C-alpha angles and dihedrals in degrees: 000000000000090000091053090049092054090047090052092051089047091053090052094050103039122114119247095219111089088204087080097055090132091062087045092057094045092054093045096052092040090058091048089054089052091051089051090051092053091045093058091061097093091050092052091046092052094051095049120089095199116137109259091232096050127095112261121259113244116224109205112231100162139012119324126230116264132208085235092048135084099296096036086229143092092221107136120257090243091060099043115100092214137072109264130168125192126197118187124210090250090055099047094043092050088053092055100251114174098174139026092260089054091057089066098051092104097046124105115237095021129106106197104171106031091146098037124240111004134187100176097066149319104283102195129168126195119201089348099308133098112268124221117223125233131184123198090347098309129096113252106184126061125177123341134303096355102103146050118258120235121259112231094222087074092057131090097189144358121214131189120203107193122212131021114339102176094119090064100029112021117221110034141135114263096238093075143263138271111226124189130193119214127227106251137171122274143146088262093048101067098119122118130212142166119201126196117194134187130173152139119323087040091286113180122172136167118193136172139191114192127179125194135189100215098180099037093234100069096255095109115036134166135198134191121198118179146147143183121204134187112185146149121212137222088270118080115255093004115120133188106206122161146173117196126180119182116170120172137185125202133191117196136179132158093287109019137056120180125176130188114199129185121190122187116183125181118178128180115195148115132237116283091197106095098174090226113207118251090233090063097041120017096034090063097040131087088204095071128061122197119193095205115071093200091074093067099031108141093004115153091210092243115150125206120236112265090240096056117133119210095182128084118253088208089064115016123095141143108195120168136183131186135179117193127183116188136179115201122182151156131195125187106217096184140319091299108034131057126176118215134174153151127212125186146183116192132178121190133186131181130186106196127177123165142159125198140168105279124255111235101184134291111304095016116115114240097201134036119251089265092053104258111143118237089217144340127227120215123202132181123185136176106190140162148151141212127208135196112181145149138183113199123176144170118222119202125189117189145122133249104195109300094350121092114205134200105185123187118195115182146174119208124190127183130180114178128172123183136178140188122194102189148155133186139185115209126217099345115185113270145171093206112141116200091204093049107023123190120197106195098132092235094129098047112119114235120258088241089061091051094046092051091053100042121123124193119225118188131179137171137197128196121184128181113185139173121198138183130192130176121198105196130185130184115175107316095336119100124191123184122190132172145169135188130202106207129185114186126184115193126188135185134156093281106038152004118225135186123203126183118192136173110199119187137204132192131173141164133197132182120209113213125199092245094057096255107129120184118198142180130197144178125197140171136209141186140186125190120242114201122209143058126288104242091210103045099026091227129118116278112260123237116263107251128201137187135181138191118199137180126184153144130243117195133184117161111233110275092000129129091216125098139184133187126185123185138178118192140183113201133179136178122191138191097050116175124242121201112227136165108301099013144316136320140179105228097170102283120160144171118235121189135173125178152161124224133187129187122179132177116190122187118190113170106293093351125088130183128193114192125184129179134174132185112189136183110186126167141173104230124201128213090272093056095253111144131208124193111257113249127261095004118126109213093216126043131163142168140184129194119192122188138180121202116168111216097202143005130057092321096051109136094033119123124189124176136174126184139181128201122195134186125172126217124308131196143206126204133198146146121264132187102213124183089229088066095044090260090293117149108274128181116243126194127189116194122194120199121238127248145208121214131180131218128196141195135192120176140162129197119200120176105305096345126089122189119193136179119189127185123188117196091013096194093043091240112195113219144139115248090206142333122210133218089230087073115270145093132214118216118230123239115287125216116293126188118195127179124190139178121202125198117198121196 
């Protein structure tokens, strides 16, 4: 019966286009694995001597929640009435991740590479919405292109909390958050390693992680994490060089742990996003369909090489620098109360210059049939931000009669200032030919021209919040409730705005004696929008989100296998529309429903990680008419299979093979083509889906560890997405990275 059920689900989710049979197969066999996992439950139950009335024992098969992670709690995944995914450093490095967005490639509900390979940031969406990034409980990125992205070698763990998180974090998109945990010193972190890495695109990296017991008894420990990288990228002229230094010092006694962490990151690069014109990509590709014939009129069908660079190496750069100082601590006051907190100062700078082929409006070709651009836009920006923030909380664990409580009471303060001193020149005359590019610097505007045209934009946000959550359990029933009182003050050159919000969260989970735990949850979110509504003359309202979710979490008693299934209904209101003269809120919203499945199956030396998402996400206007949200595949899935013998002649060997699938995505807009008498005409651009494979082979011998990772094993050529505005984004090409690690 279980087999028939999986087959039925597979039939519902399969893609109609036979071109994507690889994705078909991956989903089908993934569901069969899940069925097998469910089927082993009776066997596990029969071989376990646990008392039928006791709470099940949880066997840890992946990372565990941390008080400085996404939920600010160590409550096990199986007992949390929310969707939470955890990816440890060992897991994401084994799967070949080179960036934070790569670490999420095998996580249900997360789109980590919607715009292909990226050097400017980690553009992640959760349940169809942009995801803010947090580190050690505090937000780390504010605005766009004014900061340095984190390097994953400095991270112990990545966590994804899906759905609204405003009760714990304040302003946030309703899709969820990405939370990272830094490597810091500790008595259990005294190992030492040096890692040398080489790979495609002339990638060379040396990294080290060194732990020290300064006092000899574990009370004072230090750790140094650092790397230096010299690397090219799949895009011509674009580099990805970095220096990262992250020393930390920790003091620990029987009640108190206090860590000071400094992170200095300096990255020298350029933008990998070339905004390649449809006429030089989609018009010559069978993988992209454009509804408006005018876009490809006269096209020769020639496609540019995926590595083509439309910038100018005499001008382009994207150099970032960040210095972060953090204090992270806990203090056990008594058997009931524990104080926890994180405080941070962060300073970011970004020097960003770029030229691209100008956008001329949806449906309007940007290059001639022979590849000559109709204009190039030049932009120069000096940007940055500073942050002062802390999150301090008191945790209390006690009972009131039959009810066990874990109450978290916190105060969160955030003071962020950002600036952007920029200038741009739109659609300057050019002879640049995308099929035969010349990079002589002759068209670069002078710095005097840029300086004369620069305008300085500054904004600031202060938020002072108080939050309260209570995790209650009575018998096998768990109830979690929370509320936040948030006061946000936003300032820009035109206005000052105060917003006061009170988001709520409520969830319940029931633990059964067979390890099958159903749950239900409701959560809210908000994010302030500064400015004046050009139509009403009033201040713009905060964007508000809400989500209802039901699901199952299943871990057979005593088993190292685990399954979660979730269905959610999410909505965000008060979206802003840009109109002549300014912005307005005419009643736009985002409505998303979806199904997610995550399954981890451990069978002796074999392990399987299956992830599946089915998503329906629309932008809905005031009349209730919905349009599919851009660049979001409605079906994604992945599976990672690994084999790691634990004894015998092959002990130390690691072999892994993964597949990642995404079906087609689309982008819609309004064009004004000459063929329609310049009347407004809908345009839709559809981009076919793709399946790519990743592989690992590694061998550990004594204190040496050799690893070879390949991403996009078959070097599949595909477009991640193409947009109605007039450009395409190339998918990730094959990368091969070898490393040797020495532990001592």
